[in-house]
C-alpha positions, 0 to 999 in steps of 0.5 A, a space after each residue: 485488484 491491485 492497490 494504490 500507494 501514494 509516495 509522500 514526504 518533505 521535498 528532497 527526501 528522494 521520492 521521485 528517485 524512488 518512484 523512478 526506480 519502482 516504475 523504471 521511469 525517469 520521474 521529474 525530480 530535482 534538488 528543490 521544492 515542488 519539482 513534482 506538481 502534478 502527480 506521476 503514477 505508474 503500474 508496478 508488477 508484483 513479482 511472485 515466485 509462486 506464479 512462476 512455479 504454477 507455470 512450470 506445471 500448468 502451461 498457459 499462453 501468458 503469465 500475468 502478475 498482479 500489480 500495484 499503482 504508485 503515485 508520486 505526490 509532491 513534497 509537502 511542507 509545514 503549512 500545507 493544510 493552509 495552502 502553503 506550497 500548493 498544499 491543499 492540492 497535494 493533500 487532495 491527491 493523498 485522499 485518493 490513495 489506499 495507503 501512504 508510503 511516507 519517504 523519510 530522509 535518513 542520509 546526510 548529503 551536503 549536495 541535497 539541501 534539506 528544507 529544515 537544514 537539519 536531518 531529523 526523521 522524527 521532526 520530518 514525520 511530525 511535520 507531515 503527520 501534523 499537516 494531515 491531522 490539521 486537514 482532518 480536523 477541518 474536515 471533521 469540524 465541517 461534518 460535525 456542523 452539518 449533523 449537530 442539529 439532526 443529532 439534537 432531534 434524537 436521530 440515532 444515526 446522527 447521534 452515532 455519527 456525532 459520537 464518532 466525530 467527537 472521539 476522533 477530534 479529541 484524539 487528533 487534538 492530542 496529536 494521535 492520527 485517526 488510524 491509531 484509534 480503536 474500539 469502534 463497532 463495525 457500524 461506527 468504523 464504516 462511518 469513519 471510513 466514509 470520512 476518508 480522513 488523511 490520517 486514517 490511511 495506513 502508513 509504510 515509512 520508507 527510510 531512504 539511506 545512502 548505503 543499502 547495508 546501512 539499514 539499522 542506523 540511528 536515524 532509521 531506528 528513530 523511524 522504527 520507534 515512531 512506526 511501532 508507536 502508531 502501528 505502522 511499518 518500516 522498510 529501509 532502502 537506498 533509493 539511489 542504488 535501487 534506481 541503479 539496479 532497475 536500470 540494468 536490463 539484463 537479469 544476470 548482470 543485475 543479479 551480479 550487481 546486487 551480489 556485489 552490493 551484498 543484497 539478497 533482494 531489492 528494497 523495492 520487493 521488500 517494500 511491496 511485501 510490506 505494503 501487502 501486509 500493511 493493507 492485509 492483502 492476499 493473492 490467489 491464482 487462476 491457471 490454465 488456458 489463455 493465462 496463469 494469473 495472480 489476483 489481489 484481494 482483501 484478506 478474509 474475502 469470500 469466494 464470490 468476492 474473489 470471483 468479483 475481482 476477475 469480473 462482476 458477473 462472476 460474483 453475481 452468478 457465483 455457483 462454486 469455487 474449485 480450490 487446491 493449493 500450490 503444494 498439491 500441484 507440486 506433489 501431484 503435477 497436474 489438476 487431473 491427478 490432484 482431483 484423483 487424489 481427492 485434493 481438489 476441494 469444492 467450496 461454496 459462498 461462505 468460503 474465505 479465500 486463502 493466500 496462495 489458493 489456486 481457484 477455478 470459479 463456476 458461475 452462471 450469468 
């Protein structure tokens, strides 16, 4: 299981350039609004050094990293929730992703016009957030109209649904995105999730800068302050430079270029790591035989749920999980010696798979 992340932002903030860097493609782009109408999408491998380490000790025919799907959604503008600039269509694309990577322009460039003629990250963020919340308010109003009659009859579930809707509406009317609202019971949160509100999506703010070492500018600080206030995350990177890095095919040459730029890692790698943290995802590994492979699951997933990420039959017929850690593999060199040392654990249905676990699932179908 990977996850889907939608690149969102105003026109001309560098989304398509960043998308091209992420996916090593030449995404449709240009210095005018609505260059991207139908969303481009691309699958990106998540580089995980742990998978390479495992493969040094356990040989397999191939190494398969986990993946992220990125979707380049067209630039939104003020009035998008009312259909401006094909806004309704673009908002529909946002509804389908797991998380939003909100690309914010944090650079000056007279050759790339800004839709508002002023570089103000706070104002740009407010424009996008407002459009998402306006669309959510309309969604909530329609759902409220449908259940009010049933709630008046005393139906307990309808009353609960109505209470959640009204609480969210009050917050949105006060300019608080749905993702900032807390205090719901598990049942209430489940209903809220079913509404697929746009402003409930977790957000990672991508500060697009000109200089890769200029990651703490005044403009970037504005974004960080906003992110801190609404529980979101930030990553600052130079989209144009990231694109140049990704165009270098030779690994040694690419590293030399990064060294010249003073970069220890790419901004894209930091972006992916931040995305995992944001969505509370973890990675486990399967090793040996045909492939050594990384798998992405939600944090706190049980062993059967993790098995289901490989194949639904594994979850249905789950018997047990045989688990050890990367440190055990490094210390004992192979699985036989890990078992002899008593480090291979047999876990049942209630075991919560941890980030970095190496697992063999036993099942019966």
